C-alpha positions as CSV (number, residue, x, y, z in Angstrom):
1,M,91.2,113.5,84.1
2,H,90.0,117.0,84.3
3,N,89.4,119.5,87.1
4,I,85.8,119.9,88.0
5,Q,84.8,123.2,89.5
6,Q,82.9,122.6,92.8
7,Y,80.1,124.9,93.8
8,S,79.0,125.3,97.4
9,S,75.9,126.9,98.7
10,S,75.4,128.5,102.1
11,E,72.3,127.7,104.1
12,S,69.7,130.3,104.8
13,D,69.8,132.2,108.1
14,E,66.6,130.5,108.9
15,N,68.6,127.4,109.6
16,D,70.3,129.1,112.4
17,D,67.1,129.9,114.2
18,P,65.5,127.0,116.0
19,Q,62.3,128.8,116.2
20,C,61.9,129.2,112.4
21,K,60.8,126.0,110.8
22,P,59.4,126.4,107.3
23,T,57.0,123.8,106.1
24,E,58.6,123.5,102.7
25,R,61.9,124.5,101.2
26,L,64.3,123.5,98.4
27,P,67.3,121.4,99.2
28,P,70.8,123.1,99.0
29,S,71.9,123.7,95.4
30,K,74.7,121.0,95.6
31,E,72.0,118.4,96.4
32,L,69.9,119.6,93.4
33,L,73.0,119.2,91.1
34,R,74.1,115.8,92.5
35,V,73.1,112.7,90.5
36,S,73.2,109.7,92.7
37,P,74.2,106.5,90.7
38,T,72.0,103.5,91.1
39,P,73.4,100.0,91.7
40,D,72.4,99.1,88.1
41,T,74.1,102.1,86.5
42,P,77.8,101.3,85.6
43,N,80.4,104.0,85.8
44,P,81.1,104.8,82.1
45,E,84.8,105.1,82.9
46,N,84.9,101.5,84.0
47,D,82.1,100.0,81.9
48,P,83.7,97.3,79.6
49,S,80.8,97.7,77.2
50,K,82.0,101.2,76.4
51,H,85.6,100.0,75.6
52,Q,85.1,96.8,73.4
53,G,85.1,94.7,76.6
54,R,88.4,96.1,77.9
55,V,88.9,96.5,81.6
56,R,90.9,99.3,83.2
57,S,94.2,98.2,84.8
58,F,93.5,100.8,87.6
59,A,90.5,102.8,88.7
60,H,90.0,106.3,87.3
61,E,90.7,109.0,89.9
62,R,90.5,112.7,89.4
63,G,94.0,114.3,89.4
64,I,95.7,111.0,88.6
65,W,96.9,110.6,85.0
66,A,97.7,107.4,83.2
67,S,101.1,107.8,81.6
68,Y,103.9,106.2,79.6
69,V,106.9,107.0,77.4
70,F,107.0,105.4,73.9
71,I,108.2,105.5,70.3
72,D,105.3,106.3,68.0
73,Y,104.5,104.0,65.1
74,N,101.1,105.5,64.1
75,D,102.2,107.2,60.8
76,I,103.7,104.0,59.2
77,D,101.3,102.8,56.5
78,A,103.0,99.4,56.3
79,F,101.7,98.6,59.8
80,E,98.1,99.2,58.6
81,D,98.8,96.8,55.8
82,L,100.2,94.3,58.3
83,Q,97.0,94.6,60.4
84,K,94.8,93.9,57.4
85,Q,97.0,91.0,56.2
86,L,97.1,89.2,59.5
87,I,93.4,89.6,60.2
88,K,92.8,88.1,56.7
89,R,95.2,85.2,57.4
90,A,93.5,84.5,60.8
91,M,90.1,84.3,59.1
92,E,91.5,81.9,56.4
93,N,92.8,79.7,59.3
94,D,89.3,79.8,60.9
95,M,90.8,80.9,64.2
96,K,87.5,82.0,65.6
97,L,89.1,84.9,67.3
98,D,87.8,88.5,67.3
99,L,91.1,90.2,66.4
100,N,91.0,94.0,66.7
101,R,93.5,96.5,65.5
102,V,95.6,98.3,68.1
103,D,94.6,102.0,67.6
104,N,97.7,103.6,69.0
105,L,100.7,101.7,67.5
106,H,103.8,102.2,69.7
107,L,106.9,100.7,71.3
108,S,106.8,101.1,75.0
109,L,109.8,102.3,76.9
110,T,108.1,102.5,80.3
111,K,105.3,100.6,82.0
112,T,102.0,102.4,82.1
113,F,102.0,104.3,85.4
114,V,100.0,107.0,87.2
115,L,101.3,110.5,87.7
116,R,99.7,113.2,89.8
117,H,98.9,116.5,88.0
118,H,101.3,118.5,90.1
119,N,104.2,116.2,89.2
120,I,103.8,116.4,85.4
121,A,106.0,119.4,84.7
122,G,108.8,118.2,86.9
123,F,108.7,114.7,85.4
124,V,108.9,116.1,81.9
125,E,111.9,118.2,82.7
126,N,113.6,115.3,84.5
127,V,113.2,113.0,81.4
128,R,114.4,115.8,79.1
129,S,117.5,116.1,81.2
130,E,118.2,112.4,81.4
131,I,117.9,111.7,77.6
132,R,119.8,114.8,76.6
133,G,122.6,113.8,74.2
134,S,120.9,110.5,73.1
135,K,121.4,109.9,69.4
136,R,119.0,108.8,66.7
137,F,119.0,105.2,65.7
138,T,117.2,102.7,63.5
139,I,114.9,99.9,64.7
140,N,114.9,96.7,62.7
141,L,112.1,94.2,63.2
142,E,112.2,90.4,63.5
143,D,109.6,87.8,64.3
144,L,106.0,87.8,65.6
145,A,105.3,87.1,69.2
146,V,102.3,86.7,71.5
147,Y,101.9,88.6,74.8
148,T,99.2,89.1,77.4
149,N,98.7,92.1,79.7
150,D,99.5,91.7,83.4
151,E,95.9,90.9,84.2
152,S,95.5,88.4,81.4
153,T,92.4,90.2,80.2
154,R,93.8,90.8,76.7
155,T,96.1,89.0,74.4
156,F,98.3,90.8,71.8
157,L,99.9,89.8,68.5
158,A,103.1,91.8,68.2
159,V,106.3,92.1,66.1
160,K,109.5,91.9,68.0
161,V,112.5,94.2,67.7
162,A,115.6,92.6,66.1
163,N,118.6,91.9,68.4
164,Q,120.8,94.5,66.7
165,S,118.4,97.3,67.7
166,V,118.0,96.3,71.4
167,Q,121.1,98.1,72.7
168,P,120.0,101.7,72.0
169,L,116.6,100.9,73.4
170,S,118.0,99.4,76.5
171,S,120.2,102.5,76.9
172,L,117.1,104.8,76.7
173,V,115.2,102.6,79.2
174,T,118.1,102.9,81.7
175,K,117.9,106.7,81.5
176,L,114.1,106.7,81.8
177,D,114.3,104.3,84.8
178,T,116.4,107.0,86.5
179,S,113.6,109.4,86.1
180,M,111.0,106.8,87.3
181,K,113.0,106.2,90.5
182,E,113.3,109.9,91.1
183,F,109.5,110.1,91.2
184,K,109.0,106.7,93.0
185,L,107.4,105.2,89.9
186,P,107.8,101.6,88.7
187,T,110.8,100.9,86.5
188,F,110.7,98.9,83.3
189,Y,110.9,95.1,83.1
190,K,114.3,93.6,84.1
191,D,114.5,91.5,80.9
192,P,112.4,93.5,78.4
193,S,111.1,92.1,75.2
194,F,110.8,95.2,73.0
195,H,107.9,94.9,70.6
196,I,105.1,96.7,68.8
197,S,101.6,95.2,69.4
198,F,99.4,95.6,66.4
199,L,96.4,93.2,67.0
200,W,94.5,92.3,70.2
201,C,91.7,90.1,71.4
202,L,89.9,89.7,74.7
203,G,90.9,87.1,77.3
204,N,94.0,84.9,77.5
205,Q,94.2,83.5,74.0
206,R,97.9,82.8,74.0
207,K,97.6,79.1,73.3
208,L,95.4,79.5,70.3
209,L,97.5,82.3,68.8
210,E,100.8,80.4,69.3
211,E,99.3,77.4,67.6
212,N,98.6,79.5,64.5
213,L,101.9,81.5,64.8
214,P,103.8,79.7,62.0
215,S,101.1,80.6,59.5
216,L,100.8,84.2,60.7
217,Q,104.6,84.5,60.7
218,E,104.6,83.4,57.0
219,A,102.2,86.2,56.1
220,F,104.3,88.7,58.1
221,T,107.6,87.6,56.5
222,A,106.2,88.1,53.0
223,L,104.9,91.6,53.8
224,Y,108.1,92.5,55.7
225,E,110.3,91.7,52.7
226,E,108.1,94.0,50.6
227,E,107.9,96.9,53.1
228,Y,111.4,96.4,54.6
229,C,112.4,100.1,54.3
230,D,109.1,101.5,55.5
231,M,108.9,99.3,58.6
232,N,112.4,99.8,59.8
233,V,112.1,103.3,61.2
234,T,114.7,105.8,62.3
235,V,113.8,107.0,65.8
236,K,114.1,110.8,66.0
237,Q,112.1,111.4,69.1
238,L,110.4,109.9,72.1
239,K,106.9,110.7,73.2
240,F,105.3,110.9,76.6
241,K,101.5,110.5,76.9
242,C,100.0,111.8,80.2
243,G,96.2,111.7,80.2
244,N,95.2,113.6,77.1
245,K,98.4,115.5,76.9
246,Y,101.5,114.7,74.8
247,Y,105.1,115.7,75.1
248,S,108.0,115.1,72.7
249,F,111.7,114.6,73.4
250,D,114.0,115.0,70.4
251,L,117.1,112.8,69.8
252,L,120.2,114.2,68.3
């Protein structure tokens, strides 16, 4: 995700003289600096053991940035309580699942896509122009739901957005899709199910989680009634993550 300065070395003039053949010489500096990976050495960018067993959806490539637009839920303490309570309930139910907290709590408004470095500034300005005039609104929550990623390598427990909050989200997605089309990027799902994923586990564990959903839903409902005001947030801005960079788009 970062630019790596490349150093080149010029060969000695001796190389141009077929009559001059030194018996010993150092290889060019670029060969001295190069570390050749062995078949047994995994690329740390793609090594699942470095990422709790997670597998990349697409290969890392220099100059290509993983990106998405979202609503941030990281500063809501009630969601931390939700994660604790649901992990506790899963243990009480003896689900035998290694449930992990989602580190970056958010509500996605685009699919995760790749953006080339030279397109970042243009994309940001395009999005800013498209959503200009969009007003703030409140997101109410509803029931729990289970999702898997496109590759079925991870399963997520999430809380869905209530029907009364879908319209403003759909309006924003329509505007963002216009920017995505402008840059020939994938648009959002045709029938989106807006949600905030807060727990995950490896593999396709949909069946097991859905079997335990009534008990998990009971725990969520009890907490939601207590934390109703804290969990129903007013959306004041959208955020855009591109590699390790973040951009904000304020709503009116």
